[in-house]
Each structure stands twice: as C-alpha cells, then as structure tokens.
C-alpha positions in Angstrom: 112.8 102.8 63.2 113.4 105.1 65.8 111.9 105.1 69.5 112.6 107.3 72.9 111.5 106.0 76.6 111.4 106.9 79.6 113.2 104.7 82.2 112.9 105.3 85.9 116.2 104.8 88.1 114.7 102.2 89.7 114.1 99.9 86.6 116.5 98.1 84.1 119.0 100.7 82.8 121.4 98.1 80.9 120.6 100.1 77.8 121.7 103.2 79.0 124.9 102.0 81.1 125.4 100.4 77.9 125.8 103.6 75.9 127.3 105.5 78.7 129.9 102.9 78.6 130.9 103.2 75.0 130.4 107.1 74.8 132.2 107.8 78.0 134.3 105.0 79.3 135.9 103.7 75.7 135.4 106.6 73.8 136.2 109.6 76.2 138.4 107.2 78.9 136.8 108.4 81.8 137.0 106.4 84.7 133.8 104.4 85.2 133.7 105.1 88.8 132.7 108.5 87.6 130.5 107.7 84.6 128.4 105.4 86.9 127.3 106.7 90.2 124.4 106.4 92.9 122.3 109.2 91.7 121.3 106.9 88.5 118.7 104.7 90.9 117.1 108.2 91.4 117.3 109.5 88.0 114.7 109.5 85.0 116.7 108.1 81.8 116.1 108.4 78.4 117.0 105.9 76.1 116.6 106.4 72.3 116.5 103.0 69.9 117.4 102.4 66.5 116.0 99.6 65.1 115.5 98.2 68.7 119.4 98.7 69.4 120.3 101.7 72.2 122.3 104.6 70.5 121.7 107.3 73.5 120.9 107.9 76.2 120.8 110.8 79.3 119.6 111.2 82.7 117.8 113.8 84.9 118.2 114.5 88.3 115.8 116.2 90.5 117.5 117.1 94.3 116.5 119.8 96.2 114.3 121.7 93.8 117.3 121.7 91.4 117.1 119.7 88.1 120.3 118.6 86.4 120.6 117.0 83.0 123.6 114.8 82.0 125.1 111.8 81.2 123.8 112.8 77.5 125.3 110.6 75.1 125.2 109.2 71.5 127.0 106.2 69.6 129.7 107.8 68.0 128.5 106.3 64.6 125.4 107.7 65.2 126.1 111.3 65.9 124.6 113.9 63.7 121.1 112.2 63.6 119.7 114.5 66.5 119.6 111.9 69.1 121.1 114.1 71.3 118.4 116.9 70.6 116.1 114.2 71.1 117.2 113.1 74.6 117.7 116.9 75.8 114.2 117.9 74.9 112.5 114.8 76.3 114.5 115.4 79.7 113.7 119.2 79.7 110.0 118.1 79.0 110.1 115.8 82.0 111.5 118.3 84.3 109.3 121.1 83.4 106.2 118.4 84.0 107.7 117.9 87.2 107.7 121.3 88.1 111.3 123.0 86.9 111.3 126.5 86.4 115.0 126.4 85.0 117.1 123.4 84.4 120.9 123.0 84.9 123.6 121.0 82.7 127.4 120.8 83.4 128.2 120.7 79.6 131.7 119.8 78.2 133.1 122.9 76.2 132.3 121.2 72.9 128.8 120.8 73.8 128.2 124.4 74.5 127.3 125.4 71.3 124.7 122.2 71.2 123.1 123.3 74.5 123.0 126.8 73.2 121.1 126.0 70.3 118.1 124.7 72.8 118.2 128.0 74.9 120.9 127.0 77.6 123.2 130.0 78.6 126.6 129.7 80.2 127.4 131.1 83.5 130.4 131.0 85.8 133.9 129.8 85.0 135.3 127.0 83.2 136.2 124.2 85.4 137.5 120.9 85.1 135.4 117.6 85.8 136.6 114.0 84.7 139.7 116.1 83.5 137.9 117.8 81.1 136.9 121.3 80.6 133.5 122.2 81.6 131.1 124.9 82.1 127.6 125.2 84.1 124.8 126.2 81.7 121.4 126.8 82.5 117.9 126.9 80.9 115.0 129.1 81.8 111.6 127.7 80.9 110.8 130.6 78.9 114.0 130.5 77.0 113.4 127.0 75.7 113.7 127.1 71.8 111.2 124.9 69.9 112.3 124.3 66.8 115.8 122.1 66.4 118.8 124.3 64.4 120.9 122.8 62.0 123.3 125.8 62.3 
C-alpha cells in the first residue's frame, strides 16, 4: 500500500530525514551539514510510504513570498515508481493552496528532464551546490502539466 503525508516542520520528521540520509549523505556523498539545516523546522515536508516504510521525501520552504521545493529524494531501489512525481506534485499543490503563483527548485542537472515533465523551466546559469552542477528552475502556475508523462 502506498501512502503520502504532509508533515509540518515542527513535527516529527524522522522518516523524511531517514530518506535524505540514505539518498543524499550515503548515496551522493553530500556533507550531512548541507543536507540538514535550520529551514527544516519551518518547512512543509512530504513523505511517501510503501507498506508503512518511508521511501521518498521532499520539502517546501516559503520565505519572503518565494516558494522553493527541495530535498526531493527517493530510495534508490524504489526509483521508477513515480514517487518523486507524487512528492513534487503534492508540494506544488500545497504551495498553490497557500498562495504561490510560481515555485522554484534548485535542480541537479540530471533531474532537469524530470522537472521539465511537470512544467518547470530552467533559467540562469549552471552553478555548483554541494559540489554538484545545478540550475535554477521555475514553475508558473499556468504551466503545470496535469498528467504524468513517461517520456
């Protein structure tokens, strides 16, 4: 059984943190101090569960009328099941529900096509974040693609 929930940053985020530890710290060798920060306590998190076990997560940060989705991660052996799509779409919906007209993401370069399928567009130059190439992307509300696209 697949379930997905929202978690307020002031609540217990241990399942989201478990996934982030596995995906980013262990899987991508990103420094733990970069993966976890003070913004977590102010974020809205999404955790996806498969048979009651956490398999994916992400967060939404709203600061100064900027809505930023990040820390999207799915356990390696669970990728390809559209959990990432579910997480991002839940965070997008939450952002729109609380007033966003556009949403940003700092995408790792290999994830650009994933975000393009949802409706995000790249802008600006490629830059390094946590020693990995990234590019900023933005989703304007009217560009949201409603259907999952396997291509």
